[in-house]
Each structure stands twice: as structure tokens, then as C-alpha cells.
N, C-alpha and C positions, 0 to 999 in steps of 0.2 A: 248778836248775826250769826251765831249758831256755825261759826267756821270750826274747821276743825284743826287750824293753822293759825299760826300768829296772822294779824293785818298784814305786816310788812311783808311777809313769805307768800301770803295771798296775792298781793300788788305785783310781787317778782314773778309768781308764777303766771300771772295774768295780766300781761302788758299792753296796754293800749286801752283798757278800759274805764281806767277813773286816773282824774289828776289831781295831783297834790297841791295844795299852797296854805300858805299861813295869812290867819286874820285873827284880830281880837275878840274875845267871845264880849266882853266890855271894855270900856274904853279904859285906856291906863293901865290896862292889864298887857302880860307879855304876848306876843303873838302866839298861836296854837296851831297844831297842821289840823285840815280839814280836807276832806275827799271830796269830789262831784265828778259826775259820769263825763265822760270824755264826747265831743261830738260824734265818733265814729260809733259809739255805742248808742247814742241817743238817736240815732241814725236805723241806726240796729232794731232799736225798741220799737221805733214807728212802721217802720217794715213788718216786725213779729206781729206787731198789732193789726196789720192790714191784709197777712197771710190768713189769721185766726179768724179774722172777720170773713173774708172771702170763704172760707172753709167751716164756718159756723155750722152751717145746715148737715155737714158729715162729722163734726163733731159730738151734734146733738144725737144722730142717730149712732153713734159708736156707744153713747151714752145710754141712750134708752136699750140696746141692745145688751150691755153687761146686766142690766136690771132686768132684762124680758129674759135673759138666761138662767138667772138664779131662782133658786126653791121658793122663795116668797116675795119675788119681786121688789125686794129691798136689800140694799146692801151697805154695810158701813162704808158714814161718808168720810171715815178717817184712813180707813183701807183704798177706797179710790183717792184719797188724794197721795199715798203713799207709792200710786201706780200712774201717776199723771202724766208720769217722762215715759213711761214705756209705751202708753195709749197717745200719746200728744196732747194730752189736756193741756190747757192754760193755767196758769198758777192759781187764778182767780174763780175757776170755771166755778166753784162752788157758789160765791156771792156775785157771779156777775153774769153768765149763761144760766144759769137754773132757775133762778128767781124770773127770767124773761121768757120762759116755756111752761109754765103753770099746768098748761094741759097736757104734759108729760110728768112733770116732776114735784115732788112734794120733799122739803126739807125738814127733818125734825133735830131737836137739840141743837148743840154749836159747836163745830167741826173744831179739833183740837184738844176737846174733853174725853174721849174716847167711849162717848153716849150719843152721838150724831148717827141719822143715816138717810139716805135718799133712796124713797120710796117711786115708785111706778105709777101715774095717777091712771094710766091709761094703756090699753094696748094697742098698739099698730100695727096692723098686718104687713104695710110695706116695709118696716124692718124685720119682720118674722121668717126672714129668708136666709139660711145658711150661705158661705161663699160656695158650698158645694153644690147645694141645690140652685143657686143663682148659674154656676156654671152647666151644670144638666140642660137648665132651662135654655139656654145660650147656643148649648150642643145641639137640642131638639129643634130649634129654631132654623137655624142653619142647615140642618140635614134633613128635615123633615120628618124624622124618627125620633120616637119616642126614648130617649137616652135616661137611665136608671140614676138616680143619685148615688155615687160610690167615692173610697178614696182613693186619690193616687198613691199606687206602692212602688217605691223604686228600691229596692236593694242598694247597698254601696258597694263599690265594687269589689269582689273577691268575695263577696258575703255568700256562702251558701249553705240553705236551709237541709236539714236531716227530712229524712221522707213523713217521718210522722206531725214534724212542726208543718212540713208545707202543706197535710191535708188538713193540720188545726186551723192555718192560715185560710184556706180555700172555702173549709166551712162557715170560718167568721167571716169572711168576705162576701159569701153567699146572703147571709143576716141582709134582713131590710133595714138599709139608712134609717138613723132615728134623728130628727132636726134635737138639736141642740134648744130650740125654742118650745119643744113639743112638752106636753104634762107627761111625767114619768112616775108618778107618784104610787102610779101601782105596779111597776117593776121592783123584783126582788133585788136588792143591793148588791147580790152575788151572783147575779144571771149573765150569761153571755151578751143580753140586750142590752144590760143596765153598761156593761164595760164598751159596748157601740157606740151608746150614747155618751159615756164619757171622754171616749175618744173623739167623738165630734163637737165634744165643749170644748175640749184641748185645741184643736184644730179652730175652730171658731175665734177661741181667745188669742190665740197665735196670730191667725191671720188679723184680726181688729189690732195687734201690736204694731209700732211703727218699723221695727225690725223684722217682724215676724217669728220672735227669740222673745222668753221672757224668765229669767231666773227662774229655777224650782223653789227657793224659798219664798219667793213673792206669790208665786202661785199656790203655795201651802197657805198661804193666809185666806184664803177665800175656802178650804175644806167646806164650811160648814154652809156659806153661801149656794156651791155647785154641787153639794152633795159626792165629793173627792172623798175615797179612803183616806184611811192614815197612811198605808202603803202607795199611793197614786205615784208617783213616781215612777215604779216599774212599768205602768204603761208604756213611758216613753222607749224603753228598753225592748218591751215584750213587741212595741209596734215600730221597731227600727225600720221598715219601709215607710214608713210615715211622718217619724220624728229621728232628730239623734240629740245627744247629748254630748252637749259643749262643756269642756273642763278649763276653759280658757279663763284665767286669772283666778285658778283657784275657785270659782264657782262654777256650782251645777245651774247650766242653762238649756231649758226646751227649745230644741229648733227645730221649725217646721221645713222638713227635708224639700218638700217642690216648690220652696219659695227661692230657693238659691242654685245658680249653675256655678259650680264650684264654690268659690267665697264672693260671688258677686249677688245682690239682690234683685230677683228678676222685675219686678212689679214696686215701681215706689211709691211709698204712702204720700200723699200731697201735703202733708205736714211736715215732712222731712226738709224741707224747702226751707224752714227755721233753721234746723241743725246746720244744715250744709251752710246759709248765712252766718249762722254765729261761730262756725269751725273758721271759714274763710275769715272774721272780724279778728278771732283769736292768732292766725297763721301773720296775719298783717301785723300785729303785736308784738310776736315773736321778731321775725324779722327784722321788725325795726329796732327793736332790742337788740339782737344777734350784731348788728349795724352800728349801733353806738356802740358797745363793748369792744368792737374791732377800731372804732374811730378814737375811744379813750387810749385802747393799748397802744396806737400809733403815737398817740400825744405826749403818753409815760415815755416811750421808746425814744422818742424827739426829744423830750425835756432830758433823759439823761444823759444824751451824747452831748448836749447843749451843754449841761455841769460836769461831762468829763473833759469836756474841752477845755472849761474854765479851770478845772483842776490842774489841767496839766499844761496850763501857761503859767 
């Protein structure tokens, strides 16, 4: 089961997910403990399936975008499995969704063995537009004036740039935006243009993630696929008006600054509905467990009082 704790500890930490019951493996043998999902968990799984189905086109577009940004339009399937929670992919997306879209995907090898890859079969122009480009198009339509694609830069409160840094940021911002879906094989890896493209890729990756944030070690697994340098994490501090680095939980996490107002996520990914429903399920189980512990304590106190009275008699 690949649990990091004992089964009983897991059950205690997650009440309301499983029922424990006793049954015989064979006739005439002693009953042993079995687990089965609770009705509440079964209802959640059905609801999860519905939400994934309703958002399947969205999931397919996310997956295509991840491949379309990559250097060779191919990404390790095992790496994609590793980031499924960050991007909201179903657990079985490689064996369920991918085979049903042969016009987009080709899976080679066997996931889990370290030598499987997901390839892009055909380029979809509809998906080859970044969040920044979409935003510029929408502003152009609403204002009637052509808006140049660019990053939203918002420095943290109290943060003041030195003069030379302000000039560097201004010059860098004046460079043309380079789409993360554009072929950049002709660019020098150390050029300012390549850095601008890298910032665009990070911006798009974080925009595609559920919470608009991804742990830096996870992003580091994709250095080869997305042409990240070994010192790629310095991008998040160099461009602190676009990103910020969170150290919550002792893990360096790159966060898209524009996606948050304070600590609140502004635009919610539709797949977050699954997370919310699962959290509600856990909360319901914890409250039920808390109430059961309270009742048990009251019963113990009552029994102790009865025993004390008997002893005194």
C-alpha cells in the first residue's frame, strides 16, 4: 500500500474513510480484520469521477501544454505521474485519458519503470497561447487598442529597488515577450532573451498548476525537458515582482505573485472542487471522531462515578 505509517495509524488519522469489519478468509478459520470504503468515501469517489469527466477537455489541454512547452515535445511519463497532484490530473490519466486521445498523445514504454515517455502527436494551435497572451488579447478586445503581452510586476510592500536594479528591470521588461510555446533553439542559453523565455515558462507552469505554486525540487526534475539551467531557482528571487519564494513547511516553493491577494487564491482552478470536497470529507470524519472521543470520555467518567459509589457502600 506504500503507506509511510502503520495501517492503524493511517485509519486513526483519516477517520470516516474506511470501515473495519471481521470475516473469515476460509471456512473454519479465525475471523480477521478487513477494510472497505465507507459510503461517504464511495460517494466522494463518484463525485470525483464526475468532476474529472466534466473537466476532461481542460485536463487534456493542460497535458498538451506541458508537452508543447518541452524541448522535444516529449516528457517522461514517470515525471508527469510525480506532478499529477500539482496539476490536478486523475491518478489513472496515463491509462484512461491518454489512450482516448491518440490525436494528441503517444505513450511509449511502461510507466513506473523509469523508461516511459509521453509524446505529443500533433500540435494544437488553440493550446499554444499562454495565459499572458490570452490576457493581452482580452484587453485588446475590450479596449480596442492592441495590448503588448507582458508580465504583471508587483513588488512586495516595503521593497525598494536600487537605481541600477531599476534600470536593469526596465530594460528587461522592454524586451519582447517570448511565448513559452515558441521554438527558441536558436537562442543562446545565457542570453537575456532566453532568461525572458524561461520566466515565461515558469509563469505558464505555475499558472497551469492547481494552486499557482509548485515546490522548487519538483520543477527541478524538468530541467532537461524545459531547458532550465542548474541555477534556475535564482529566477524567482531575481524577478521578485513576478514570483516569490515560500519556505512554508521547510520546502522552497515557487509562487506566482499575481495569483494571490494576500494569502487568498484569486482565480480558482475548476479541479480544486475535488480538493475542497475531499477536505470536507476529512473534516466530517474528524468531527465525528472528536464527538465519539467525547462520548467515550463521558462514559468513562460516569462508570468511574458508579464504581466509586459502589466502593463507598
